[in-house]
N, C-alpha and C positions, 0 to 999 in steps of 0.2 A: 474425678472432680471436674474436669473440663466438660464431660458429658452432662453432668448435673447443672453446670452453669449454662450450657447451651440450651438444655431443656427448659430451665427457668426463664431464660430470655425469650425463647420461642413461645412459651405458654402465655406470657404476659403481653406479647406483641399484638397491637391493634393498628390496623391500617384504615385510613379513611380518605375519601375523595368526594368532593361536592362541586357541582358546576351548574350554572344557569345557561340554558340553551334556548334558541328561538324555536317556537312551536311550528316548525316547518319540516318538510322531508329531509332537508339538509341537516337540521338540528337533530332529528331522530337518527340519521346516519352517523353524525358526529358522536352522539351518545354511545352508540354501539362501538365505534372505533376507539373512543376514549376508554371504554370498559375493557376492551381487549388489551390496549396498551398498558393500563394500570395493573390489571391482573397479571399480565406477563411480567411486568417489572417487579411485582410482588412474588413471582414464582408460583403462581396459582393457575389452575386450569381455567380456561375462559369460554369454552364452546357453549355450554348450557347458559351461562350468564349472558353471553352475547346475544343469544336468541331471546332470552327473557327481556333484556334491556331493549332490544330491537322492537319487540311487540309492545312493551309498555310505553316506550318513547313515541312509537307510531300512534298509539291510542291518545297520548297527550297532545300530539300534533294535530290529530284529526278531531277527536271528540272533546278534548280539553282546551282547545285553542280559544284564547281571548285576545283580540287585537291589542298589541302593545304590551302583552304580558308574557314572560318567559316561563318555561317549565324547568324544574330542578331535578337533576340526577344525583343520587347519593349512593355511594358504595362504602360499606363498612365491613371489615373483616374483624371479627371478635372471637377469639378462641378458634373453634373449628367450624365457624359458620360465616358465610358471606350473606349480608343483607343488602338487597337492592331496593332503593326507594325512588319512585318517580312521582313528583308533586306537580300538579297543574292548578290553574286558577278557575276551574269550572266545578266547584263543589256541588253545584246543583245537578250535575250530570254524573251520577254514581253508577259504576258498572255492577253487575251481579257479583256476589262474593263467591268464595270457594264452595263447590258443590252445586251451585245454582246456574253455572254457565252451561248453555246448550249449543249444539252445533246448528248452523243455519239449515232451514228446511230444504233449501235448494242446494243440491250437491255440487252445482256448478257456480255457486256464489263466489265472488272474488274476495270477500272479506267476511268477518264474523267468526274467525277461528283463533284470533290472537290470544284471548284469555284461556282457551283450551290448551294452547301450546304452553302458556305460563303454568297452568295447572299440571300439565304432564311433566314439565321439567323441574319445577320447584318442589322442595320438600314441604314448604309451608308458604302460603301467600294470603293476602287480604287487602281490605280497603279501610282506610282511616279517614273519616270526614274531618274537615276543619284544620286550623281555624279559618273561619269564613274569610274569603271566598274559596279556600283551597280544599283539596283532597289529596291523599297520598295512596298510591297503590304500591304495595311492597311484596317482595318475594325473598325467601331464604333458601339457600342451598347449603347442605351439609358438605363440608370439604373433605371429610374422611368417610369413606364407604367401605 
């Protein structure tokens, strides 16, 4: 009976965390650190999620930056899935979606690989436009493999 109660509690558990951060390198770094801290507190692995958040937050800070507007980091654990969402206020600057991301032509380029990393580490990811002026880039990681 105790195992059934524990299983029922665990199955319905949903964890969520949302924060607004400045669109700066410091804000992107803080997004990554907060992700590691929250996932560790929830008893979940954080390595892949930290890399994904680092890339999405860096993109929000560089490509999604609008003076005076923050970006939002959201983490939601629902069932056996972690969903990461990074929302910025540059809805007019939409990155390529899954399957359309290409590597930079110059092998020595210092940027241009972030979404390739997200594509490699996430089980699913995508871009959702709106509401104006925002867009959200999301990624999901299956927690049970």
